[in-house]
The first five atom37 places (N, CA, C, CB, O) and aatype in JSON, in Angstrom:
{
  "aatype": [12, 15, 6, 9, 0, 10, 14, 11, 10, 3, 19, 9, 0, 19, 3, 4, 14, 0, 14, 17, 6, 10, 0, 3, 13, 18, 0, 11, 10, 10, 7, 17, 6, 15, 0, 9, 16, 0, 7, 15, 3, 3, 6, 17, 19, 5, 10, 0, 2, 14, 3, 7, 7, 12, 3, 10, 0, 13, 5, 18, 0, 0, 3, 18, 5, 14, 14, 16, 17, 14, 0, 7, 14, 1, 14, 5, 12, 10, 8, 10, 3, 13, 0, 19, 1, 3, 10, 3, 0, 0, 5, 5, 8, 0, 19, 0, 19, 7, 0, 11, 14, 19, 3, 7, 14, 19, 6, 15, 14, 16, 13, 1, 19, 13, 10, 3, 14, 0, 7, 8, 14, 13, 4, 10, 4, 0, 4],
  "atom_mask": [
    [1, 1, 1, 1, 1],
    [1, 1, 1, 1, 1],
    [1, 1, 1, 1, 1],
    [1, 1, 1, 1, 1],
    [1, 1, 1, 1, 1],
    [1, 1, 1, 1, 1],
    [1, 1, 1, 1, 1],
    [1, 1, 1, 1, 1],
    [1, 1, 1, 1, 1],
    [1, 1, 1, 1, 1],
    [1, 1, 1, 1, 1],
    [1, 1, 1, 1, 1],
    [1, 1, 1, 1, 1],
    [1, 1, 1, 1, 1],
    [1, 1, 1, 1, 1],
    [1, 1, 1, 1, 1],
    [1, 1, 1, 1, 1],
    [1, 1, 1, 1, 1],
    [1, 1, 1, 1, 1],
    [1, 1, 1, 1, 1],
    [1, 1, 1, 1, 1],
    [1, 1, 1, 1, 1],
    [1, 1, 1, 1, 1],
    [1, 1, 1, 1, 1],
    [1, 1, 1, 1, 1],
    [1, 1, 1, 1, 1],
    [1, 1, 1, 1, 1],
    [1, 1, 1, 1, 1],
    [1, 1, 1, 1, 1],
    [1, 1, 1, 1, 1],
    [1, 1, 1, 0, 1],
    [1, 1, 1, 1, 1],
    [1, 1, 1, 1, 1],
    [1, 1, 1, 1, 1],
    [1, 1, 1, 1, 1],
    [1, 1, 1, 1, 1],
    [1, 1, 1, 1, 1],
    [1, 1, 1, 1, 1],
    [1, 1, 1, 0, 1],
    [1, 1, 1, 1, 1],
    [1, 1, 1, 1, 1],
    [1, 1, 1, 1, 1],
    [1, 1, 1, 1, 1],
    [1, 1, 1, 1, 1],
    [1, 1, 1, 1, 1],
    [1, 1, 1, 1, 1],
    [1, 1, 1, 1, 1],
    [1, 1, 1, 1, 1],
    [1, 1, 1, 1, 1],
    [1, 1, 1, 1, 1],
    [1, 1, 1, 1, 1],
    [1, 1, 1, 0, 1],
    [1, 1, 1, 0, 1],
    [1, 1, 1, 1, 1],
    [1, 1, 1, 1, 1],
    [1, 1, 1, 1, 1],
    [1, 1, 1, 1, 1],
    [1, 1, 1, 1, 1],
    [1, 1, 1, 1, 1],
    [1, 1, 1, 1, 1],
    [1, 1, 1, 1, 1],
    [1, 1, 1, 1, 1],
    [1, 1, 1, 1, 1],
    [1, 1, 1, 1, 1],
    [1, 1, 1, 1, 1],
    [1, 1, 1, 1, 1],
    [1, 1, 1, 1, 1],
    [1, 1, 1, 1, 1],
    [1, 1, 1, 1, 1],
    [1, 1, 1, 1, 1],
    [1, 1, 1, 1, 1],
    [1, 1, 1, 0, 1],
    [1, 1, 1, 1, 1],
    [1, 1, 1, 1, 1],
    [1, 1, 1, 1, 1],
    [1, 1, 1, 1, 1],
    [1, 1, 1, 1, 1],
    [1, 1, 1, 1, 1],
    [1, 1, 1, 1, 1],
    [1, 1, 1, 1, 1],
    [1, 1, 1, 1, 1],
    [1, 1, 1, 1, 1],
    [1, 1, 1, 1, 1],
    [1, 1, 1, 1, 1],
    [1, 1, 1, 1, 1],
    [1, 1, 1, 1, 1],
    [1, 1, 1, 1, 1],
    [1, 1, 1, 1, 1],
    [1, 1, 1, 1, 1],
    [1, 1, 1, 1, 1],
    [1, 1, 1, 1, 1],
    [1, 1, 1, 1, 1],
    [1, 1, 1, 1, 1],
    [1, 1, 1, 1, 1],
    [1, 1, 1, 1, 1],
    [1, 1, 1, 1, 1],
    [1, 1, 1, 1, 1],
    [1, 1, 1, 0, 1],
    [1, 1, 1, 1, 1],
    [1, 1, 1, 1, 1],
    [1, 1, 1, 1, 1],
    [1, 1, 1, 1, 1],
    [1, 1, 1, 1, 1],
    [1, 1, 1, 0, 1],
    [1, 1, 1, 1, 1],
    [1, 1, 1, 1, 1],
    [1, 1, 1, 1, 1],
    [1, 1, 1, 1, 1],
    [1, 1, 1, 1, 1],
    [1, 1, 1, 1, 1],
    [1, 1, 1, 1, 1],
    [1, 1, 1, 1, 1],
    [1, 1, 1, 1, 1],
    [1, 1, 1, 1, 1],
    [1, 1, 1, 1, 1],
    [1, 1, 1, 1, 1],
    [1, 1, 1, 1, 1],
    [1, 1, 1, 1, 1],
    [1, 1, 1, 0, 1],
    [1, 1, 1, 1, 1],
    [1, 1, 1, 1, 1],
    [1, 1, 1, 1, 1],
    [1, 1, 1, 1, 1],
    [1, 1, 1, 1, 1],
    [1, 1, 1, 1, 1],
    [1, 1, 1, 1, 1],
    [1, 1, 1, 1, 1]
  ],
  "atom_positions": [
    [[-214.82, -179.21, -123.31], [-215.98, -178.99, -122.04], [-216.63, -177.66, -122.38], [-215.27, -178.87, -120.33], [-216.23, -176.83, -123.19]],
    [[-217.58, -177.63, -121.68], [-218.35, -176.39, -121.76], [-218.84, -175.58, -120.69], [-219.33, -176.64, -122.38], [-219.47, -175.89, -119.68]],
    [[-218.27, -174.13, -121.26], [-218.24, -173.18, -119.87], [-219.32, -173.2, -119.41], [-217.91, -171.75, -119.92], [-220.34, -173.35, -120.09]],
    [[-219.31, -172.95, -117.35], [-220.33, -173.01, -116.84], [-220.91, -171.41, -116.94], [-220.13, -173.67, -115.52], [-220.23, -170.46, -117.31]],
    [[-222.31, -171.34, -116.51], [-222.9, -169.73, -116.75], [-222.99, -169.71, -115.64], [-224.24, -169.22, -117.57], [-223.73, -170.56, -115.15]],
    [[-222.31, -168.75, -114.71], [-222.05, -168.52, -113.29], [-223.49, -167.37, -113.18], [-220.17, -167.8, -112.9], [-223.92, -166.64, -114.08]],
    [[-223.93, -167.51, -111.96], [-224.77, -166.62, -111.59], [-224.19, -165.41, -111.53], [-225.33, -166.91, -110.52], [-222.99, -165.35, -111.26]],
    [[-224.92, -164.27, -111.76], [-224.44, -163.19, -111.02], [-225.39, -162.18, -109.94], [-223.9, -162.42, -112.06], [-226.56, -161.84, -110.11]],
    [[-224.6, -161.87, -108.95], [-225.18, -161.23, -107.98], [-226.4, -159.9, -108.51], [-223.9, -160.7, -107.14], [-225.7, -158.96, -108.88]],
    [[-227.68, -159.57, -108.66], [-228.82, -159.07, -108.94], [-228.88, -158.03, -107.92], [-229.9, -160.03, -109.0], [-228.31, -156.95, -107.82]],
    [[-230.01, -158.84, -106.93], [-230.96, -157.82, -106.21], [-230.34, -158.68, -104.54], [-233.2, -157.96, -106.82], [-230.01, -159.86, -104.4]],
    [[-230.37, -157.73, -103.65], [-230.31, -157.97, -102.25], [-232.04, -157.49, -101.97], [-228.92, -156.94, -101.39], [-232.61, -156.42, -102.17]],
    [[-232.44, -158.53, -101.53], [-233.76, -158.44, -100.89], [-233.89, -158.79, -99.1], [-234.68, -159.52, -101.76], [-233.58, -159.86, -98.57]],
    [[-234.39, -157.62, -98.43], [-234.32, -156.83, -97.17], [-235.66, -157.95, -96.75], [-234.56, -154.77, -97.24], [-236.48, -158.22, -97.63]],
    [[-235.79, -158.59, -95.27], [-237.37, -158.67, -94.84], [-237.81, -157.48, -94.27], [-237.71, -159.77, -93.79], [-236.83, -156.83, -93.9]],
    [[-238.93, -156.9, -94.03], [-239.07, -156.06, -93.41], [-240.78, -155.98, -92.82], [-238.49, -155.05, -94.2], [-241.59, -156.69, -93.43]],
    [[-241.14, -155.35, -91.96], [-242.74, -155.0, -91.9], [-243.17, -154.26, -92.92], [-243.19, -154.23, -90.72], [-244.11, -154.72, -93.58]],
    [[-242.79, -153.4, -93.17], [-243.26, -152.36, -94.37], [-242.18, -152.12, -95.52], [-243.58, -150.82, -93.7], [-241.14, -151.48, -95.31]],
    [[-242.46, -152.6, -96.58], [-241.65, -152.12, -97.57], [-241.58, -151.17, -98.38], [-241.56, -152.71, -98.13], [-240.61, -151.07, -99.13]],
    [[-242.35, -150.48, -98.39], [-242.88, -149.12, -99.09], [-242.16, -147.89, -97.97], [-244.96, -149.06, -99.14], [-241.55, -146.93, -98.44]],
    [[-242.3, -148.04, -96.8], [-241.37, -147.28, -95.65], [-239.76, -147.48, -95.87], [-241.75, -147.94, -94.07], [-238.89, -146.65, -96.11]],
    [[-239.72, -148.79, -95.71], [-237.96, -148.96, -95.88], [-237.31, -148.33, -97.01], [-237.49, -150.48, -96.07], [-236.27, -147.68, -97.08]],
    [[-238.49, -148.8, -98.2], [-237.73, -148.31, -99.63], [-237.75, -147.02, -99.46], [-238.42, -148.66, -101.1], [-236.57, -146.67, -99.56]],
    [[-238.38, -146.12, -99.26], [-238.21, -144.9, -99.35], [-237.07, -144.28, -97.99], [-239.73, -144.33, -99.4], [-236.43, -143.24, -97.86]],
    [[-237.15, -144.82, -97.62], [-235.79, -144.5, -96.35], [-234.19, -144.85, -97.42], [-235.94, -146.17, -94.48], [-233.33, -144.06, -97.81]],
    [[-234.28, -145.75, -97.54], [-233.55, -146.32, -98.48], [-232.59, -145.38, -99.95], [-234.66, -147.24, -98.94], [-231.43, -145.29, -100.35]],
    [[-234.5, -144.65, -100.45], [-234.16, -143.93, -101.72], [-233.61, -142.66, -101.26], [-235.41, -143.71, -102.72], [-232.81, -142.14, -102.04]],
    [[-233.85, -142.0, -100.11], [-233.35, -141.0, -99.71], [-231.72, -141.26, -99.09], [-234.36, -140.48, -98.8], [-230.74, -140.62, -99.47]],
    [[-231.7, -142.19, -98.19], [-230.13, -142.4, -97.91], [-229.2, -142.44, -99.32], [-229.91, -143.94, -97.06], [-228.11, -141.87, -99.33]],
    [[-229.7, -143.11, -100.44], [-228.83, -143.44, -101.13], [-229.19, -141.92, -102.4], [-228.99, -145.24, -101.53], [-228.24, -141.46, -103.03]],
    [[-230.0, -141.6, -102.5], [-230.52, -140.3, -103.39], [-231.24, -141.19, -104.52], [0.0, 0.0, 0.0], [-231.23, -140.55, -105.57]],
    [[-231.78, -142.26, -104.68], [-232.21, -143.28, -105.44], [-233.79, -142.7, -105.52], [-231.9, -144.85, -104.74], [-234.37, -143.62, -106.09]],
    [[-234.67, -141.77, -105.27], [-235.82, -141.46, -105.3], [-236.71, -141.88, -106.43], [-235.78, -140.32, -105.16], [-237.81, -142.45, -106.43]],
    [[-235.75, -141.35, -107.59], [-236.82, -142.02, -109.07], [-236.65, -143.67, -109.0], [-236.08, -141.41, -111.05], [-237.46, -144.4, -109.57]],
    [[-235.4, -144.26, -108.19], [-235.6, -145.36, -108.41], [-236.77, -146.4, -107.91], [-234.62, -145.62, -108.17], [-236.73, -147.57, -108.31]],
    [[-237.58, -146.07, -107.22], [-238.48, -146.54, -106.37], [-239.58, -147.23, -107.39], [-239.01, -145.35, -105.38], [-240.49, -146.65, -107.98]],
    [[-239.19, -148.8, -107.44], [-240.44, -149.59, -108.54], [-241.12, -150.51, -107.53], [-239.73, -150.72, -110.05], [-240.7, -150.84, -106.42]],
    [[-242.15, -150.81, -108.06], [-243.31, -151.95, -107.03], [-242.85, -153.43, -108.23], [-245.91, -151.26, -107.09], [-242.47, -153.52, -109.4]],
    [[-243.11, -154.24, -107.27], [-243.58, -155.83, -107.61], [-244.96, -155.68, -107.81], [0.0, 0.0, 0.0], [-245.59, -154.64, -108.0]],
    [[-245.47, -157.2, -107.74], [-246.98, -157.52, -108.14], [-247.73, -156.93, -107.17], [-247.38, -159.04, -108.24], [-248.88, -156.63, -107.51]],
    [[-247.4, -156.69, -106.07], [-248.22, -156.54, -104.67], [-247.31, -155.44, -103.93], [-248.36, -158.15, -103.68], [-246.24, -154.95, -104.3]],
    [[-248.07, -155.23, -102.73], [-247.23, -154.39, -101.71], [-245.98, -155.07, -101.09], [-248.13, -153.98, -100.53], [-245.15, -154.63, -100.29]],
    [[-246.09, -156.23, -101.68], [-245.3, -156.91, -100.84], [-243.76, -157.27, -100.9], [-245.88, -157.88, -100.77], [-243.04, -157.91, -100.13]],
    [[-243.51, -156.62, -102.14], [-242.3, -156.55, -102.81], [-241.93, -154.96, -103.69], [-242.39, -157.85, -103.81], [-242.37, -154.59, -104.78]],
    [[-241.03, -154.29, -102.8], [-240.59, -152.97, -103.29], [-239.3, -153.29, -104.23], [-240.23, -151.92, -101.99], [-238.78, -154.4, -104.08]],
    [[-238.83, -152.54, -105.03], [-237.31, -152.84, -105.51], [-237.11, -151.3, -105.73], [-237.02, -153.97, -107.07], [-238.0, -150.46, -105.92]],
    [[-235.4, -151.06, -105.63], [-234.84, -149.73, -105.88], [-233.86, -150.36, -107.14], [-234.0, -148.9, -104.38], [-232.95, -151.15, -106.87]],
    [[-234.1, -149.97, -108.36], [-233.32, -150.14, -109.14], [-232.26, -148.84, -109.32], [-234.05, -150.53, -110.18], [-232.46, -147.66, -109.6]],
    [[-230.99, -149.62, -109.0], [-229.73, -148.83, -108.81], [-229.79, -148.04, -110.12], [-228.28, -149.77, -108.62], [-230.26, -148.56, -111.14]],
    [[-229.31, -146.76, -110.09], [-229.38, -146.04, -111.39], [-228.03, -146.14, -112.08], [-229.78, -144.51, -111.19], [-227.78, -145.89, -113.26]],
    [[-227.19, -146.57, -111.09], [-225.76, -146.72, -111.58], [-225.42, -148.18, -112.76], [-224.81, -146.9, -110.04], [-224.43, -148.56, -113.39]],
    [[-226.68, -148.63, -112.6], [-226.36, -150.02, -113.37], [-226.01, -150.79, -112.3], [0.0, 0.0, 0.0], [-225.25, -151.52, -112.93]],
    [[-225.97, -151.1, -111.49], [-225.47, -151.93, -110.43], [-226.49, -152.6, -109.69], [0.0, 0.0, 0.0], [-227.65, -152.56, -110.1]],
    [[-226.08, -153.4, -108.31], [-227.33, -154.25, -108.05], [-228.23, -153.59, -107.38], [-227.12, -155.43, -107.35], [-227.99, -152.44, -107.01]],
    [[-229.49, -154.24, -107.09], [-230.75, -153.55, -106.96], [-231.04, -153.71, -105.62], [-231.86, -154.04, -107.83], [-230.17, -154.41, -105.1]],
    [[-231.86, -153.37, -104.85], [-232.1, -153.45, -103.19], [-233.72, -153.4, -103.16], [-231.3, -151.96, -102.19], [-234.53, -152.49, -103.32]],
    [[-233.82, -154.81, -102.88], [-235.34, -154.77, -102.63], [-235.85, -155.0, -101.04], [-236.01, -155.95, -103.57], [-235.15, -155.38, -100.1]],
    [[-237.22, -154.69, -101.04], [-237.37, -154.59, -99.74], [-238.84, -155.76, -99.55], [-237.56, -152.79, -99.29], [-239.83, -155.56, -100.26]],
    [[-238.83, -156.65, -98.79], [-240.18, -158.0, -99.05], [-240.54, -157.9, -97.98], [-239.93, -159.73, -99.42], [-239.75, -157.95, -97.03]],
    [[-242.21, -157.67, -97.81], [-242.81, -157.68, -96.43], [-242.83, -159.17, -95.83], [-244.33, -157.07, -96.5], [-243.26, -160.1, -96.5]],
    [[-242.33, -159.34, -94.49], [-242.63, -159.97, -93.29], [-243.08, -159.9, -92.51], [-242.21, -160.18, -92.84], [-242.77, -159.07, -91.65]],
    [[-244.45, -161.05, -92.32], [-245.79, -160.63, -91.25], [-245.01, -160.65, -90.02], [-247.3, -161.83, -91.13], [-245.18, -159.81, -89.15]],
    [[-243.88, -161.87, -89.88], [-243.27, -162.06, -88.55], [-242.12, -161.59, -88.25], [-243.16, -163.21, -88.25], [-241.45, -161.99, -87.3]],
    [[-241.81, -160.76, -88.97], [-240.15, -159.67, -88.95], [-240.04, -159.29, -87.78], [-240.01, -158.12, -89.88], [-240.86, -158.49, -87.32]],
    [[-239.06, -159.74, -87.08], [-238.42, -159.15, -85.86], [-236.99, -157.88, -86.2], [-237.8, -160.66, -84.96], [-236.38, -157.95, -87.27]],
    [[-236.72, -157.02, -85.36], [-235.49, -156.45, -85.97], [-234.22, -157.57, -84.66], [-235.52, -154.12, -85.81], [-234.34, -158.12, -83.56]],
    [[-233.13, -157.36, -85.68], [-232.38, -157.85, -84.78], [-231.91, -156.99, -83.7], [-231.46, -158.36, -85.35], [-231.68, -155.78, -83.73]],
    [[-231.79, -157.93, -82.61], [-231.34, -157.38, -81.02], [-229.77, -156.73, -80.91], [-231.36, -158.86, -79.86], [-229.33, -156.08, -79.96]],
    [[-228.94, -157.15, -82.35], [-227.51, -156.63, -82.06], [-227.17, -155.19, -82.05], [-226.64, -157.17, -83.0], [-227.68, -154.35, -82.8]],
    [[-226.0, -154.88, -80.88], [-224.66, -156.2, -80.97], [-225.09, -156.69, -79.55], [-222.56, -155.6, -81.08], [-224.11, -156.98, -78.86]],
    [[-226.41, -156.87, -78.88], [-226.59, -157.78, -77.69], [-227.31, -158.37, -77.95], [-226.86, -157.44, -76.55], [-227.81, -157.95, -78.99]],
    [[-227.95, -159.63, -77.47], [-229.64, -160.23, -77.36], [-229.36, -161.3, -78.3], [0.0, 0.0, 0.0], [-228.44, -161.56, -79.07]],
    [[-230.54, -161.87, -77.97], [-231.11, -163.41, -78.93], [-230.47, -163.02, -80.29], [-233.22, -163.68, -79.2], [-229.33, -163.38, -80.61]],
    [[-231.26, -162.28, -81.04], [-231.56, -162.11, -82.67], [-230.04, -161.24, -83.12], [-233.34, -160.96, -83.05], [-229.82, -160.04, -82.95]],
    [[-229.32, -162.07, -83.6], [-227.87, -160.92, -84.33], [-228.13, -160.58, -85.62], [-226.18, -161.67, -84.5], [-229.08, -161.0, -86.27]],
    [[-227.38, -159.89, -85.97], [-227.92, -159.14, -87.49], [-228.13, -160.2, -88.92], [-226.55, -157.89, -88.0], [-228.89, -160.04, -89.87]],
    [[-227.27, -161.17, -88.67], [-227.15, -161.66, -89.91], [-226.7, -161.45, -91.11], [-227.81, -161.81, -90.11], [-226.36, -162.36, -91.86]],
    [[-226.67, -160.34, -91.37], [-226.69, -159.15, -92.9], [-226.29, -158.11, -92.41], [-228.19, -158.69, -93.74], [-226.45, -157.78, -91.24]],
    [[-225.68, -157.42, -93.34], [-225.67, -156.16, -92.68], [-225.03, -154.97, -94.12], [-224.51, -156.34, -91.06], [-223.84, -155.12, -94.37]],
    [[-225.64, -154.1, -94.81], [-225.05, -153.34, -95.84], [-223.77, -152.13, -95.6], [-226.24, -152.7, -96.41], [-223.82, -151.55, -94.52]],
    [[-222.84, -151.8, -96.38], [-221.99, -151.44, -95.94], [-222.29, -150.4, -97.12], [-220.83, -152.32, -95.63], [-222.65, -150.74, -98.24]],
    [[-222.03, -148.77, -96.6], [-222.11, -148.02, -98.08], [-220.53, -146.87, -97.94], [-224.07, -146.85, -98.25], [-220.19, -146.17, -96.99]],
    [[-219.94, -147.05, -99.15], [-218.82, -146.32, -99.32], [-219.24, -144.58, -99.12], [-218.22, -146.75, -100.85], [-220.37, -144.23, -99.45]],
    [[-218.39, -143.68, -98.63], [-218.64, -142.44, -98.16], [-217.65, -141.6, -98.19], [-219.08, -142.46, -97.04], [-216.72, -141.71, -97.39]],
    [[-217.7, -140.43, -99.29], [-216.45, -140.1, -98.66], [-216.15, -138.69, -97.64], [-215.59, -140.06, -99.82], [-215.05, -138.15, -97.51]],
    [[-217.47, -138.27, -96.97], [-217.35, -137.58, -95.92], [-218.05, -138.35, -94.87], [-217.79, -136.27, -96.13], [-219.15, -138.78, -95.21]],
    [[-217.68, -138.6, -93.73], [-218.42, -139.82, -92.67], [-219.2, -138.59, -92.07], [-217.22, -140.95, -91.31], [-220.33, -138.87, -91.68]],
    [[-218.82, -137.32, -91.92], [-219.24, -136.9, -90.9], [-220.5, -136.5, -91.59], [-218.39, -135.96, -90.17], [-221.55, -136.9, -91.09]],
    [[-220.56, -135.52, -92.98], [-221.5, -135.25, -93.73], [-222.49, -136.48, -94.03], [-220.91, -134.71, -94.82], [-223.69, -136.19, -93.99]],
    [[-222.17, -137.77, -94.32], [-222.83, -138.8, -94.63], [-223.68, -139.3, -93.23], [-221.81, -139.81, -95.24], [-224.68, -140.02, -93.27]],
    [[-223.14, -138.83, -92.15], [-223.7, -139.11, -90.88], [-225.03, -138.31, -90.88], [-222.7, -138.7, -89.68], [-226.08, -138.95, -90.93]],
    [[-225.06, -136.72, -90.8], [-225.84, -135.97, -90.43], [-226.86, -136.55, -91.69], [-225.32, -134.44, -90.23], [-227.94, -136.97, -91.27]],
    [[-226.69, -136.62, -93.02], [-227.58, -136.92, -94.02], [-228.45, -138.37, -93.73], [-226.71, -136.97, -95.34], [-229.68, -138.45, -93.72]],
    [[-227.54, -139.45, -93.5], [-228.05, -140.69, -92.68], [-229.24, -139.87, -91.54], [-226.48, -141.62, -91.73], [-230.31, -139.5, -92.01]],
    [[-228.98, -139.67, -90.27], [-229.66, -139.11, -89.52], [-231.22, -138.47, -90.07], [-228.73, -138.24, -89.04], [-232.38, -138.88, -90.15]],
    [[-230.54, -137.35, -90.36], [-231.74, -136.62, -91.51], [-232.81, -137.52, -92.05], [-231.02, -136.06, -92.94], [-233.99, -137.27, -91.79]],
    [[-232.5, -138.51, -92.77], [-233.28, -139.42, -93.11], [-234.18, -140.39, -92.57], [-232.74, -139.83, -93.56], [-235.15, -140.99, -93.03]],
    [[-233.46, -140.39, -91.16], [-234.13, -141.57, -90.23], [-233.68, -142.79, -89.52], [0.0, 0.0, 0.0], [-234.28, -143.48, -88.69]],
    [[-232.01, -142.95, -90.23], [-231.37, -143.64, -89.62], [-230.58, -143.25, -88.06], [-230.67, -143.95, -90.59], [-229.86, -142.27, -87.91]],
    [[-230.92, -144.36, -86.86], [-230.37, -144.27, -85.65], [-228.96, -144.69, -85.54], [-231.13, -144.95, -84.81], [-228.74, -145.77, -86.09]],
    [[-227.83, -144.07, -84.92], [-226.88, -144.48, -84.96], [-226.75, -145.79, -83.34], [-226.01, -143.1, -85.17], [-227.33, -146.13, -82.31]],
    [[-225.45, -146.07, -84.25], [-225.44, -147.66, -83.0], [-224.22, -147.16, -81.91], [-224.71, -149.71, -84.01], [-223.45, -146.37, -82.44]],
    [[-223.9, -147.47, -80.48], [-222.93, -147.23, -80.23], [-221.89, -148.63, -80.53], [-223.1, -146.67, -78.99], [-222.38, -149.48, -79.77]],
    [[-221.01, -149.11, -81.07], [-220.13, -150.01, -80.74], [-221.21, -150.88, -81.46], [0.0, 0.0, 0.0], [-222.34, -150.54, -81.82]],
    [[-220.45, -152.36, -81.62], [-219.59, -152.64, -80.73], [-218.14, -152.58, -81.03], [-219.91, -153.74, -80.35], [-217.45, -153.32, -80.33]],
    [[-217.45, -151.76, -82.03], [-216.61, -151.27, -82.07], [-216.2, -149.89, -82.73], [-216.19, -152.04, -82.29], [-216.37, -149.75, -83.94]],
    [[-215.6, -148.74, -81.85], [-215.18, -147.76, -82.42], [-214.59, -147.4, -83.28], [-214.88, -147.4, -82.02], [-213.46, -147.55, -82.82]],
    [[-214.39, -146.83, -84.69], [-213.75, -146.72, -85.82], [-213.67, -145.43, -86.03], [-214.26, -147.38, -86.81], [-214.57, -144.65, -85.71]],
    [[-212.56, -145.1, -86.62], [-212.21, -143.86, -87.37], [-212.79, -144.04, -88.8], [-210.58, -143.61, -87.41], [-212.91, -142.98, -89.42]],
    [[-213.09, -144.87, -89.29], [-213.37, -145.25, -90.68], [-214.58, -146.25, -91.1], [-212.15, -145.85, -91.14], [-214.63, -146.98, -92.09]],
    [[-215.76, -146.04, -89.87], [-216.89, -146.23, -90.4], [-217.64, -145.78, -89.11], [-217.12, -147.65, -91.03], [-217.06, -145.55, -88.05]],
    [[-219.04, -145.69, -89.33], [-220.16, -145.81, -88.46], [-221.24, -146.25, -88.42], [-220.43, -145.13, -88.21], [-221.66, -146.17, -89.57]],
    [[-222.0, -146.7, -87.79], [-222.82, -147.87, -87.31], [-224.26, -147.4, -86.87], [-222.08, -148.61, -86.08], [-224.31, -146.68, -85.87]],
    [[-225.47, -147.75, -87.55], [-226.53, -147.2, -87.76], [-227.55, -148.29, -87.85], [-226.42, -146.35, -88.83], [-227.33, -149.29, -88.53]],
    [[-228.77, -148.09, -87.11], [-230.1, -148.7, -87.77], [-230.78, -148.37, -88.69], [-230.94, -148.78, -87.15], [-230.34, -147.29, -89.11]],
    [[-231.92, -148.82, -89.45], [-232.11, -148.33, -90.31], [-233.9, -148.19, -89.97], [-231.41, -149.06, -91.47], [-234.12, -149.29, -89.47]],
    [[-235.31, -147.4, -89.98], [-236.09, -147.9, -89.46], [-236.65, -148.84, -89.19], [-236.42, -147.63, -89.58], [-237.57, -148.77, -88.37]],
    [[-236.26, -150.16, -89.83], [-236.81, -151.26, -89.23], [-235.8, -152.27, -88.42], [-237.51, -151.95, -90.3], [-236.02, -153.38, -87.93]],
    [[-234.74, -151.55, -88.47], [-233.7, -152.05, -87.31], [-232.59, -152.83, -87.56], [0.0, 0.0, 0.0], [-231.84, -153.23, -86.67]],
    [[-232.39, -153.18, -89.38], [-231.57, -153.78, -89.8], [-230.1, -152.75, -89.35], [-231.98, -154.11, -91.29], [-230.02, -151.52, -89.41]],
    [[-229.23, -153.58, -88.98], [-227.82, -152.45, -89.2], [-227.48, -152.41, -90.15], [-226.59, -152.56, -88.6], [-227.78, -153.24, -91.02]],
    [[-226.38, -151.01, -90.38], [-225.83, -150.54, -91.96], [-224.23, -150.01, -91.64], [-226.94, -148.97, -92.76], [-223.63, -149.79, -90.59]],
    [[-224.0, -149.97, -92.49], [-222.46, -148.93, -91.79], [-222.08, -147.93, -92.58], [-220.9, -149.74, -91.64], [-222.99, -147.93, -93.41]],
    [[-221.3, -147.01, -92.89], [-221.12, -146.0, -93.44], [-219.72, -145.87, -93.46], [-221.81, -145.05, -92.94], [-219.26, -145.38, -92.43]],
    [[-218.59, -146.3, -94.69], [-217.52, -146.49, -94.4], [-217.09, -145.34, -95.39], [-217.06, -147.89, -94.47], [-217.78, -144.85, -96.29]],
    [[-215.71, -144.97, -94.98], [-215.07, -144.21, -95.2], [-214.11, -144.68, -96.61], [-214.53, -143.94, -93.95], [-213.58, -145.78, -96.46]],
    [[-213.83, -143.99, -97.97], [-213.66, -144.82, -98.9], [-212.55, -143.72, -99.28], [-214.95, -145.33, -99.87], [-211.84, -143.87, -100.27]]
  ]
}
């Protein structure tokens, strides 16, 4: 019996109204400023993970509407978690580069919830 060639998760693509703007935000958040690469046009911008892990890409969506999470008709559907050693310092950095803190729905001493400039939720998680 032959071995199955299983897929490898390579890129997470995030829909948004302004791919370059969102790529710039995440490049600053993650310290990946030199990792911004472009696709064939302005509808796809990719951040190449400098550590060799999964890349993060931003894809233009003309009809994009941000989630209304934690309440309202449009759920979050997906969010990104980022491991950090110092939650307070990471929060200050995230806010300085354009993240907006979100209250709730759960208070936790081990993670904090934010919205990126396009309204996608993400968490900073203590590791």
